C-alpha positions, 0 to 999 in steps of 0.5 A: 753293957753286955753280960754273958751267961756262963751256963747258957753261953748267951749274950745279953744286951740292954735287959733282953731275956736270955730265952729270946737270945737263945732262940735267936742264937740257934736260928742264926746258926741254922740260917748261916751255916748253909751259906758259909761257902757263898760269902763274898771275898770283900766282906765286912770281916775282911775290911775291918781292923781293930786295936786292942790293949788288954792284960789279964782279962777273960776271953769273955771280956775280950769278946765284949770289947770287940763287939763294942768296937765293931759290928761283930756278934759272937755266938757260942756254947759256954759248955764247949768254949771256956770263956773264963780263960785269962789272956793278954792281947795287944794289937793295932789295926789288925783284922779279926782273923789275926785277933782271934788267932791270938786269943784262941792260940793253944786251945781246941776252939775254932771259929767260923766268920760269916761277915759280921757273925762269928761262931765259936765252937770246938774244932771237932764239932765245927769241922764235922759241920763244915764237912756236912755243909760243903756242897758244890755244883758240878756241871758238864755235857753228855754225848754219844759215840759220835760226839752228839749231845744226848737229850734226857740222859739220867744223872744221879748221885749214887746212894741218894734220891738226888738226880737230874737229866740233861737238857736239849744241848746235853748239858746237866747240873747237879749238887754234890755233897763232898769229894767222895760223891759218885755220879751215875750216868745212864741212858737207854741203849748205852752203857752206864758209867760211874765217876767219882767227883773228887775236886772236879767241878766240870765232868764231861761224859761220852756214853758208849753203845750197849752192844747187848742192847743192839742185839735185841733188833729183829728183822721184820721184812721191811726193815728192823725194829727193837724187840721191845717195840715189836707188836707182831708175832715174830720168833727170832733165832740168833746165829750163836743159838744156831751154831750150838746145835750139832752138825746138820745138813739143813738150817731149818732143822736147827729151828727145832725147839727154838721157835714156838708154832713152827713144826719142822719135819724131815720127809725121809731118813735119807741123808740130805733129804728135804725138810717140811716146815709148817708155821702154826699148822696146815692152812690148805688141804690141797695146796702147799703149806710151805712158808715163803723163804727170804734169803738176804732179801731175795725170795727163794725156795726151801730146797735151796737152803740145802746148800746153805751152811748153817755157820754162815747164818747171822739170824733167822726170823719167822713171821707168823701172823697176818702181818706177813701178808701185808709185806709179801702178799698172798705168798706170805699166807703160810708165814715167812722165814727171813734168813740173814747171812753174815756180811762181814764187819768193819775192823780187824780182819779175822780168819776162823776155822770151825769143825764139828764131828758126830756119830749116827747109829740105829737107835733100835734093831728089829727083834727077829728070830735066828735061823734055828728059831725060824726052822722050829717055828715052821716045824710047829706050823706043820705039826699044827696043820697035820703035816710032817715036819719040814726040818729034821733035828740034825738040820735045825742044829746045823742052822745055828744062829744064821746070818744077821742081815741087820748087822750087814746093812746098818753101820755107825755113820760119821758126820763131819762139818768143816768151815773156813771163813775170812771176815773183815772190812773197813769204813767203806767196804765189808767182806765175808768169804767162807768155804764149807765141806759137809760129809754125812754117811748114812746108817745104811751102808752105801748111802750118804750126803756130801756138800761143798759150798763157797760163799763170798760177800763184798759189800761196798758202802757207797752211801756218801756217793749217793748223797752227792745228788744235787737236791736242787734239781727236779728229780723223778719220783723214783729218784726222790724215794731213793734219796729218802731211803739213802738218808734213812740208811745213813742215819741207821749206819751212823754215816 
C-alpha cells in the first residue's frame, strides 16, 4: 500500500524511508527535465488506457489508484500541489492525459508526462522550467558572394560563450535556447550578420565582402598583398587622401605629410616647376637620387608626372627598402614610386565634375626704405665722409614715399583646377575618360602655368577567351606561364 507524506510530498512504498525517496524524486526531476522534448511519439503514456470509478476521494487516493493500475509514478511537492482536495472521477478506457485533465480541472496544477514518470507542479513553475529547457538544434550553410561555401566561418550565440564554425562544406550546427536567440555569423574580410532564430530550424547565410577591408590592399610591384601580410617597408596613400589636398601642379607634392621617409621639395618657386623627391635621404654624391617611377605598370620619369591630373589617381605606393631592388634591379636602388590611376568600375556609369579654386600671395615683403629715407641715408653717409650732402632738404621732401617696386611686381595669384570625368563599365569592359584644365597664375606678374590634359582608359576583360586555350596541346614555356597568370587573375577577379 502506498502512503503519501503530506509535508514532503514523497510517495512511500513497502516501508522505504522518506529521505531515500526524496533524494530519488529530486534526481528524477533533474534527470528527466532535459530530455522532455525528445520523448518518442508512441510512448507508454500514449498507449495506456485506464478505467476509474471514484467518488468523493482525495487527489492523493486517486493518484494511488492510478499507480496500482499502471506503471505510472507521480512526483510532486505537497506544498505546491493540494492532494487533499476531494474529487469525483469516472472514466473507462481513457488515456492518462484525459484523466489528469479531469482531476486537476479548475486548479492551478499542471503536469508533465515523461513516459511513465509524471511531474505535478503549479503552472507558473512548470512553464518557466519548460521555457528554460526548450533547446533545439539550428543548422544551415554559409556561402560567399559567389555561392561558394565558406570554411571556418564563426557562428556564435549572441550574449553567450556558445559557438561553432562551419565545416569543409560550409555547414554548421548549433544549439539555441529559445525563439528569441540571436545568431552572429562572421568571417575575416566579410560583413558580419545577425539573425534572430524565431521558429526556424534551418538558416542559410550569404556573407557579403567587406569593402573597407578590401581597401587595405597594397600594390607592391609584382602584384597586390593584404596590408596585414606585408613585411616590407611600403607607404600607401589612397586617392581620397590625395584629393583632400588643395590644387597643385604635381601629384608628388601631395605626398608631403602622408609618407614617412619621403622628402619632397620644389626646385624653384616658378609655377609648374619640377619637384625633387628623395626616399630615405640621398644615396649618391654624384649620381641622381630620384626614385624610379612606375605609372600603371610602365616605367617613367618624374618630369612626365607634371602632365598627370591628381584627381585621376587611385593610389600611390612608395617602396622604400631593399625589396624594391629585387623587383626592379639597380633602377630601384633609390626607391620606387608606384602610381595607379583610375580604370573605371563595372556597374552604373557616373559623370563627375570636380572644381577647386585657390589663391596665392607673397607671405612677406622685404622691409625696404622709401625714397625720403634713402636720400636721408645718403646725406648721412656724405657727412660721415666729410663731404657735402647730396640732396637739399627741399629735394628730400619732394621725393615723398617714392615708387614701391614690390607692389608693382607681386600680385595675389589665383589657381583653379577643373576636371570632368566619365567612368563605368560592364562585366566585360571598363572605361574611364577624364579631361582636366589647370590654370595657375604666378605671384610675379607675367608668370604662370597652364595645363590641358585628357586621359582615356578602355580595359576589355578577355580572360574568358584566354581560358579557351586547349590545355591538352603541348605549349611552349611562355604560353604555359601565360596560362598560369591568366588563371591567377581569374581567381583574383572572381571570374
